[in-house]
C-alpha angles and dihedrals in degrees: 000000000000093000090046089052093044092055092044090053091050088052092047090053094040110159094018100097094166093058093042089054089048097056091041090056093045089051092050094051093043092053092045094050093044093051092046088050090050096234116179120264095254093052091047091052093050091046093051091051091048093047092053094046103032094111096036092128096055099099092044090051091050090051097043101037105015085237135081104195119157097258092053090049090051089052100046104027102073096061091047090049092048091057094040096048091044091055089051093051101250117161116260094240090054091047092049094053091045090051089052091050092048089049091055108029092109093046111092104179121080096020107184121191135022090255090058092046094049093046090054092047093048092048090050093049089056097039094050089055096042091048091045089230118200125244095261092052092048092049091048092050091045091054096042104036114024116087107150117087090227095049090049091049093050092046092050092049097045094049098030092237116179093211133117 
């Protein structure tokens, strides 16, 4: 199912290589962190689905609002994901949790669930690189956002942070 979704997302984003690369990288980091944190198989599955679809509303937001900021994606993405995942045959309970994660993946207070935490960390790892964030920004995000041991380790190594 994950490969089927991955290919469907590539098709959905056809012609938008930058965004395809983004969700592929977020998926890769999310899976790596989750496996290093020894999450259960069900949580891993939901997380992988969420990582691949977390920005599914981005094109719609650009068309509707002329903007694709995180809050607009949180607003519009869940309904798009519900329809998309339903067409691909995902279980309702999986779809519901993924919709929740999409609706909150740019909300960093009150994070509930290891899947939510890992998705946020994986998205930040990619965004910090893509945005070419400075050292102070990276250190601030590390201190404020990262909670998993594995996410912290990866962040420190990518950005050569001398923090513990």
